[in-house]
C-alpha positions in Angstrom: 34.1 15.9 10.6 30.7 13.9 10.5 28.8 14.3 14.2 28.3 10.5 14.4 29.4 7.0 12.8 28.0 3.7 13.3 30.8 1.3 13.3 30.5 -2.7 12.8 32.4 -4.6 15.4 35.7 -6.2 14.1 35.6 -4.3 10.8 37.9 -1.2 10.2 36.4 2.3 10.3 37.7 5.5 8.4 36.9 8.9 10.8 37.1 11.8 8.4 38.6 14.6 9.9 39.9 18.2 8.7 41.3 20.7 10.7 42.7 24.8 10.7 45.0 26.7 12.5 45.8 30.4 13.0 47.6 31.5 10.3 50.7 32.3 12.5 51.1 28.5 13.0 50.5 27.3 9.3 54.7 27.4 9.6 54.7 25.1 12.3 52.7 22.0 10.2 55.6 19.8 9.2 56.1 15.9 9.7 56.7 16.0 13.2 53.4 16.3 13.6 51.1 13.5 15.2 47.7 12.7 15.6 45.9 11.5 18.8 42.1 10.6 19.4 40.6 10.2 23.2 37.1 10.1 24.7 38.3 12.4 27.8 39.3 15.8 28.1 42.0 17.2 28.5 44.2 15.5 26.0 48.1 14.7 25.7 50.3 12.6 23.8 50.7 10.8 26.9 47.1 10.0 28.1 45.6 9.8 24.6 43.4 6.3 24.2 44.5 6.3 20.5 47.8 6.8 18.6 47.4 6.2 15.3 50.7 5.8 13.2 51.5 7.8 10.0 50.1 5.2 7.5 46.6 5.2 9.4 46.1 9.4 8.8 46.3 11.7 6.1 48.5 14.2 5.4 48.5 16.5 8.3 50.6 19.0 6.7 47.8 19.7 4.3 45.4 19.8 7.3 43.8 16.4 6.8 43.5 14.4 10.0 41.3 11.3 8.4 42.1 8.4 10.3 41.3 4.9 9.7 41.2 2.1 12.5 41.7 -1.5 11.0 40.1 -3.0 13.9 36.8 -1.3 15.5 37.2 -3.2 18.5 39.6 -0.5 19.7 36.7 1.9 19.7 33.9 2.3 22.4 30.6 3.8 21.8 31.4 7.1 23.1 32.3 10.6 21.6 36.0 11.1 20.5 38.0 14.1 20.3 41.3 15.1 17.9 44.5 16.3 19.3 47.3 17.4 17.0 50.8 17.4 18.4 54.3 18.7 16.8 57.5 19.0 17.9 57.1 22.8 17.9 54.9 25.2 19.4 51.8 23.9 17.3 49.7 21.7 20.1 46.2 21.9 20.0 42.8 20.0 21.0 40.2 20.5 18.8 37.5 20.2 21.9 34.4 22.0 20.4 34.3 19.4 17.5 34.0 15.9 18.0 32.5 12.7 16.6 30.1 10.0 18.5 31.2 6.6 17.6 28.5 3.8 17.7 29.7 0.2 17.8 27.4 -2.0 16.4 27.1 -5.6 16.0 24.8 -5.8 13.0 25.3 -3.9 10.0 22.8 -1.5 8.9 20.1 -2.1 6.0 20.8 -0.9 3.0 18.4 1.7 1.5 16.5 1.1 -1.6 15.3 4.0 -3.7 12.4 4.2 -4.6 11.2 2.3 -1.7 8.1 0.8 -3.3 7.7 0.0 -7.0 4.6 0.7 -8.9 4.6 0.9 -12.4 3.1 -0.6 -16.1 4.5 -3.1 -18.0 7.1 -1.4 -20.4 8.3 1.1 -18.2 12.3 1.8 -17.8 13.0 1.3 -13.9 15.9 2.6 -12.2 16.5 1.0 -8.3 19.2 2.4 -6.2 20.4 0.5 -3.4 23.0 2.4 -1.1 24.8 1.3 2.2 27.1 2.8 4.7 30.6 2.5 4.2 32.3 3.0 7.4 35.6 1.4 6.0 36.7 3.2 2.9 39.5 0.6 2.1 36.6 -2.2 2.5 33.1 -0.9 1.4 30.3 -3.2 1.2 29.8 -5.6 -1.3 26.1 -4.9 -3.1 24.5 -7.8 -5.0 20.5 -8.0 -6.4 18.1 -11.0 -6.1 17.0 -11.4 -8.8 19.6 -9.6 -11.2 17.0 -7.9 -13.6 19.6 -5.9 -15.7 22.7 -4.4 -15.6 24.1 -2.8 -12.7 26.7 -0.1 -11.5 28.4 0.4 -8.4 30.3 3.6 -7.3 31.5 4.8 -3.9 30.2 8.1 -3.1 30.9 11.1 -0.6 28.5 12.5 1.4 28.0 16.2 2.6 29.8 15.1 6.2 32.7 13.3 4.3 31.5 10.0 5.1 31.1 7.3 2.1 28.3 5.3 0.8 28.4 2.3 -1.7 25.8 2.8 -4.1 24.5 0.3 -6.8 22.2 1.2 -9.5 20.2 -1.5 -11.6 18.4 -0.7 -14.7 15.5 -2.9 -16.4 12.5 -2.7 -18.4 9.6 -3.7 -16.1 7.5 -6.7 -17.0 4.3 -8.9 -16.1 6.7 -11.6 -15.3 8.2 -9.3 -12.3 4.8 -8.7 -10.9 4.7 -9.5 -7.3 8.4 -10.6 -7.0 10.5 -10.0 -4.1 13.5 -7.5 -5.4 16.3 -7.5 -2.8 19.7 -5.8 -2.4 22.1 -7.2 0.0 25.1 -5.7 1.5 28.2 -7.9 2.6 30.6 -6.3 5.0 34.0 -7.9 5.7 34.9 -8.7 9.2 38.8 -8.2 9.9 39.2 -10.4 12.5 38.7 -13.7 11.1 35.1 -14.3 11.8 32.1 -15.0 8.6 31.3 -11.4 6.9 28.1 -10.3 7.9 24.9 -9.3 5.8 21.9 -7.0 5.6 18.9 -7.0 3.1 16.3 -4.8 2.0 13.4 -5.7 -0.3 10.4 -4.4 -1.9 7.4 -6.4 -3.8 7.2 -5.3 -7.5 3.8 -4.3 -8.4 3.5 -4.2 -12.1 0.4 -3.2 -14.2 -0.4 -4.8 -17.4 -2.9 -6.0 -20.0 -4.6 -9.4 -19.6 -2.0 -12.5 -20.7 -2.6 -15.9 -21.6 -6.1 -15.8 -22.3 -7.9 -18.9 -22.3 -11.1 -20.8 -23.1 -12.3 -23.9 -21.4 -15.1 -26.0 -22.4 -17.5 -27.8 -20.2 -18.5 -30.6 -20.9 -15.1 -31.5 -22.9 -15.2 -32.2 -26.7 -16.8 -34.0 -28.6 -20.0 -32.7 -27.8 -23.4 -33.8 -29.6 -24.7 -31.6 -32.2 -27.3 -29.2 -31.1 -26.4 -29.7 -27.6 -25.3 -26.9 -25.0 -21.9 -26.0 -23.7 -20.6 -23.9 -21.5 -17.6 -21.8 -22.3 -15.6 -20.1 -19.7 -12.8 -17.0 -20.5 -9.8 -17.0 -17.9 -6.8 -14.7 -18.3 -3.9 -13.1 -16.2 -3.9 -9.6 -15.4 -3.4 -6.7 -13.1 -5.4 -5.1 -12.2 -8.3 -7.4 -12.8 -10.1 -8.2 -16.2 -13.2 -5.7 -16.5 -14.9 -7.0 -19.5 -15.0 -10.3 -21.4 -16.6 -10.5 -24.7 -17.2 -13.3 -26.8 -17.3 -13.8 -30.5 -18.0 -16.6 -33.3 -15.7 -17.0 -36.4 -17.8 -17.2 -39.5 -15.0 -17.5 -42.2 -13.5 -14.2 -42.3 -15.9 -12.5 -40.2 -16.2 -12.1 -36.3 -19.7 -12.2 -35.1 -20.2 -10.5 -31.5 -22.2 -12.9 -29.6 -22.0 -12.2 -25.7 -20.3 -10.8 -22.5 -19.1 -12.2 -19.4 -16.7 -14.6 -18.1 -18.8 -17.7 -18.7 -21.0 -18.0 -21.7 -23.9 -20.9 -22.7 -24.3 -21.8 -26.4 -26.1 -24.6 -28.3 -23.3 -25.9 -31.0 -24.0 -27.1 -34.5 -21.6 -28.1 -37.4 -21.3 -24.8 -39.0 -21.2 -23.0 -35.2 -18.3 -24.2 -33.7 -15.5 -21.7 -33.7 -15.1 -19.3 -30.8 -12.9 -16.9 -29.1 -13.0 -14.3 -26.4 -11.3 -10.9 -25.6 -10.3 -9.6 -22.0 -10.1 -6.1 -21.3 -8.7 -4.1 -18.2 -7.6 -0.5 -17.7 -4.3 -1.1 -19.4 -5.1 -3.0 -22.4 -7.2 -5.9 -24.2 -6.0 -9.5 -25.0 -7.9 -12.2 -26.7 -7.6 -15.9 -27.1 -7.0 -18.4 -29.7 -9.7 -19.4 -31.7 -11.3 -22.7 -30.3 -12.8 -25.4 -32.8 -15.3 -27.4 -31.1 -15.4 -31.2 -32.0 -19.0 -31.9 -32.8 -20.6 -35.3 -33.2 -22.7 -35.0 -36.1 -25.3 -38.1 -36.0 -26.9 -36.8 -32.7 -30.1 -36.1 -34.6 -30.6 -39.3 -36.4 -28.6 -41.8 -34.1 -31.8 -43.4 -32.3 -33.5 -44.0 -35.3 -30.3 -45.8 -36.8 -29.6 -47.8 -33.6 -32.7 -49.3 -33.9 -33.5 -50.0 -37.4 -30.1 -50.1 -38.8 -29.3 -53.4 -37.4 -32.6 -55.1 -38.9 -31.7 -53.5 -42.3 -28.3 -54.9 -42.4 -30.0 -58.3 -41.6 -32.4 -58.2 -44.4 -29.9 -57.2 -46.7 -27.5 -60.3 -45.8 -30.3 -62.8 -46.2 -31.7 -61.3 -49.4 -28.1 -62.1 -50.7 -27.6 -65.5 -49.2 -30.9 -66.4 -51.0 -30.0 -64.9 -54.6 -26.5 -66.7 -54.2 -28.1 -70.1 -53.5 -30.7 -69.9 -56.3 -28.0 -68.5 -58.6 -26.0 -71.9 -57.5 -28.6 -74.6 -58.2 -29.3 -72.8 -61.5 -25.9 -73.3 -62.6 -25.6 -77.1 -61.5 -28.9 -77.9 -63.7 -27.4 -76.3 -67.0 -24.2 -78.1 -66.7 -24.2 -81.1 -69.4 -21.9 -84.0 -69.1 -19.0 -84.4 -71.5 -19.0 -87.4 -73.8 -16.3 -89.3 -71.9 -18.1 -88.9 -69.1 -21.2 -91.0 -70.5 -19.6 -94.4 -70.1 -21.2 -95.4 -66.5 -24.2 -93.0 -66.8 -25.2 -95.3 -69.9 -24.7 -98.6 -68.2 -28.5 -99.5 -67.7 -29.4 -103.1 -66.7 -30.9 -105.2 -69.7 -32.4 -108.7 -69.9 -29.8 -111.1 -68.2 -30.3 -113.6 -71.2 -29.0 -110.8 -73.5 -25.5 -112.1 -74.8 -23.9 -108.7 -73.9 -25.0 -109.4 -70.2 -23.1 -112.7 -70.4 -19.9 -111.4 -72.2 -19.4 -108.8 -69.4 -20.0 -111.1 -66.7 -17.7 -114.4 -68.3 -14.4 -114.4 -66.4 -11.3 -114.4 -68.3 -9.7 -118.1 -68.6 
């Protein structure tokens, strides 16, 4: 049997136990045999503090004295000894071997293997969480937070015959896991009706990865005047930190190296406005998308145009107005009246003594 067992108060506990007897007592191992446990010596069937029933013990005829107590409140934090009594000559106390019982209010924390996680992105990772299972019929339930992949649970036996619940989670390390807390929680059932009790162990994932999310920021922001100076800054997410930043100008299908450093100051023009950067650390290289700078082309001549253009437009408008007015006058002079329009235009006053004048002025009678 094990030398010691930690027991959760209010939960069940199984004490693994086996024994041996002299060969002349083998024949006395029968169905009348009973198991007793006590924390004091000597032990007898009458003074034994714990008298488990047959359904609480193993098969004594096969030298299996494993005993399960459904309520650990019956136990105290002390050393217990086993005694075997049969309705025959076989009565023996195993005083040379006892088990130290430690009754706890809180469960032990589960164990994570490995205890630290420092790997490169893309590595296959296998994390193992293990927690003691003092109660074989109700071992603790193990859960992973976050659940990064498939997990498999088993109930394994230790060399001292105690048992442990294990859960193995397999996943592929990603840069998204870096810095995350990975926890394993063990949940133990309480047989006294109170809430279940839990224990947790965690680790912080340290994942190495090449630069990600490489981006370029422009100051001042676009649009920028042609031939003006702008500052380009390259940023990224990387572990370990970026060691080198390099800058390139895209000239058609060609890439032209133009500088190094996180920031770069350049003068922009209409034919030099497409750039990208590369970030490099110990793991690898990442590069940004092509950045197109919006350039205002009129910057060189805008001062001339802003002062002269209004006067030019005014002169053009004035010239057009004069031409239109002259043209309209000329058209009016060249228009001749039609024959039917000559009636009133031919009424010129003549001598009042003219007979025509008398006729026109004679009122009808």
